[in-house]
C-alpha positions, -999 to +999 in steps of 0.1 A: -305+193-745-338+172-752-353+184-785-392+189-782-417+209-806-439+217-774-425+248-762-432+284-769-408+289-798-390+263-822-361+243-804-338+260-829-345+294-813-334+278-776-303+260-794-295+297-808-300+316-773-275+290-756-249+295-783-248+332-781-248+327-744-214+305-747-200+328-770-202+355-745-192+333-718-159+327-738-155+363-743-152+368-709-130+341-701-154+319-679-158+284-675-195+287-665-225+307-656-250+305-630-279+323-640-310+329-614-329+358-626-366+341-635-365+361-668-333+350-678-340+311-670-369+315-691-353+332-720-328+304-723-351+273-713-390+281-715-391+272-675-417+290-656-433+289-624-446+316-599-427+296-573-396+318-582-394+330-545-374+298-538-341+299-552-335+284-585-308+283-613-295+270-643-258+262-649-243+267-682-208+254-687-190+268-717-186+228-730-209+208-709-243+202-705-264+226-688-282+217-654-309+233-633-312+239-595-349+239-579-371+234-553-382+198-554-420+209-565-407+230-593-390+205-610-418+191-625-418+227-646-386+212-659-399+182-670-432+199-685-418+230-703-379+226-711-354+209-729-330+205-697-325+171-690-301+174-658-317+186-629-308+188-591-338+193-570-336+202-531-365+194-506-383+221-486-362+210-456-330+212-477-304+237-485-308+251-519-272+269-521-256+238-508-273+218-534-260+243-558-224+239-544-227+201-546-237+204-579-209+225-591-184+201-578-205+171-592-201+184-626-163+195-620-166+229-620-152+235-582-120+251-594-131+270-627-138+303-633-177+307-625-198+339-634-229+345-615-255+377-616-244+393-585-272+421-591-299+395-593-331+400-568-333+363-567-295+355-556-290+375-523-256+387-508-262+360-477-263+333-503-235+348-526-213+349-495-220+310-489-206+301-522-177+323-518-168+308-486-177+270-495-163+268-528-130+282-521-113+267-550-134+283-574-132+318-588-164+334-584-168+365-609-196+388-616-214+385-650-246+403-644-262+411-679-247+384-698-281+370-706-298+407-711-275+415-737-289+390-759-326+398-745-322+433-758-330+425-796-360+401-801-361+376-828-388+374-851-404+348-834-401+367-802-421+398-820-449+374-829-454+365-796-454+401-784-483+406-812-504+383-792-498+400-763-509+431-777-542+415-787-549+407-750-539+448-743-562+460-766-589+440-756-585+447-721-578+485-729-612+485-748-633+470-721-620+494-696-629+525-716-664+508-721-666+503-683-662+539-674-694+556-665-704+575-637-715+556-607-691+524-615-663+515-590-626+514-602-629+480-591-653+470-618-634+488-643-605+466-633-624+435-635-636+443-671-601+448-684-590+417-666-616+396-680-614+409-718-575+404-715-581+366-702-607+360-730-586+374-757-560+347-750-539+366-725-523+350-694-518+368-659-495+397-664-465+407-642-490+437-628-527+441-630-540+470-646-538+503-632-568+522-628-573+555-611-600+579-613-602+621-606-579+630-577-566+595-573-547+600-607-520+620-591-510+589-572-479+571-584-487+537-596-522+532-576-545+505-586-582+504-580-595+511-544-633+510-549-636+545-554-668+555-574-665+574-608-679+605-608-695+629-637-671+655-649-637+637-639-614+615-661-601+578-656-566+569-660-562+532-673-526+517-680-529+478-691-503+453-697-513+425-717-490+392-714-486+360-734-460+333-727-447+359-701-440+386-727-461+419-723-471+449-741-485+477-723-505+509-729-520+539-713-554+556-723-577+583-706-611+586-704-631+619-696-664+614-681-680+649-694-667+676-714-631+679-728-617+708-711-591+732-731-563+719-709-573+682-713-574+690-749-541+706-752-526+679-730-541+650-752-527+669-784-491+675-769-490+635-761-500+629-795-476+651-809-450+633-790-460+597-806-460+612-837-424+625-833-415+592-821-427+569-852-413+599-877-380+598-859-370+571-838-346+553-859-314+525-855-287+542-844-303+571-823-289+572-786-319+565-761-308+599-747-318+616-775-348+594-779-357+607-743-352+643-751-371+643-782-402+631-762-391+652-732-388+683-750-423+680-766-443+672-732-421+700-717-433+724-742-470+728-724-489+755-709-513+732-687-487+730-657-480+692-666-445+676-665-431+643-675-417+633-642-400+597-654-379+584-679-400+588-712-399+548-722-384+514-711-375+485-728-403+457-726-407+418-731-403+390-708-413+398-673-425+383-637-441+400-609-434+428-596-430+446-628-436+442-666-409+462-678-372+452-685-362+488-678-330+477-661-316+464-692-324+500-711-346+528-706-348+560-727-336+585-700-313+614-701-276+607-700-274+574-713-254+562-744-270+530-754-286+530-789-314+520-804-309+489-825-334+466-846-351+443-829-356+462-795-390+469-780-401+498-760-431+511-737-430+549-750-449+569-721-451+604-730-476+609-704-486+641-682-486+646-646-502+676-628-526+690-657-544+720-639-521+710-608-548+682-603-547+657-630-527+629-644-537+616-678-516+594-703-515+580-738-489+557-748-476+529-774-454+499-774-430+500-804-404+476-822-372+492-835-373+481-871-348+490-900-368+518-915-377+533-882-402+520-858-436+504-857-467+500-832-480+469-820-512+485-815-543+499-838-562+516-813-569+554-815-548+579-794-575+603-788-591+605-751-626+586-749-645+614-741-684+606-724-702+639-723-726+638-695-755+646-716-753+613-738-754+591-703-792+585-705-789+568-739-763+540-738-770+531-777-754+566-786-730+570-758-692+581-766-684+548-750-699+529-776-683+552-802-650+547-786-650+508-787-661+509-822-634+532-829-609+509-809-615+482-836-607+506-863-567+503-880-565+538-879-545+548-846-539+587-851-577+595-859-583+628-844-609+640-816-635+668-826-619+701-813-637+713-782-655+746-784-631+759-754-599+753-772-585+757-806-555+739-823-535+771-819-537+770-783-527+733-780-494+737-798 
């Protein structure tokens, strides 16, 4: 390992991660592991590139020095970013998996017990078959999850990096809320969000913001498509800010008109779910119980809405196509994993099908602490309501109010109750 002081985390953090991985390697009675997931490679080394569609791997022997296999172009990222000193690059005209096999032989691993991530998107079956066939003397064993078990709990320095991602997330969301006006296109809202995130120090996220309006909010994972926002409609926003590949995410809803009774009820139900999260999430709680807590609150509504997905997922390091770590652990029914200090989740008590034709959302990114849980954000939870009668006077619009409120440290400031709905009706 080459000690250096210009990586995302102190060098000691990478030494700790490597030492922990080797403990897991020894527990599984392996001699080495071949790690191919981009998030895991970055976790161990600080290596990143957008060229991860080309085969890349870090091989970590139990006792010897690690080495990396990359496309020749990407080797520059090893030198520029990581502590790794041994590299074996392959040219675009070369064979990446043959290079991996040759390197395993070169470093005395041809007849050893080697773990590999069998379920990795970036090590397809035909490549695995080649290694099995060519390296016949080795015993190749699935070790999928061997790095993720360490990634699950974020260290204090990781939490601080996620706080920087949260600054970008909030900046983008505030700009998106402000940009929402009748006549503005979804594209313009997306542009405002992106520009604000990047100006706030954010980096390219694993997924660009979700911006949908009116009937398009019922389309799962839709992004902006040029639709013009209309008075009387609502806008669904979901923003994931990124810093050094670590992410935080949030959902918010903008109403371009008066707040209807059903939308008010939806707002209050989601707020109630998030309040329950902050009051009841604790170390030792199963993720199934955590999901049930949220799901039961959202399900108990009289506006026709459903929570049709998991209620949350682990979040942290991510490359496209997704910002979540849900494959490691998600808040969903039937899961026996327990909440542990240092875990981080995007909690999503969103509501699909309000009045049969609207999707709205309020969400939070939290860390599990010794005392319970804590949000990464300070923005208020309420819908940003922009009544049509105020649109002619930009200086006094609710858009301005929403942005100024977003700067307030209060997260739970309630919206004024609309005339058409009472609090009793909402609960």
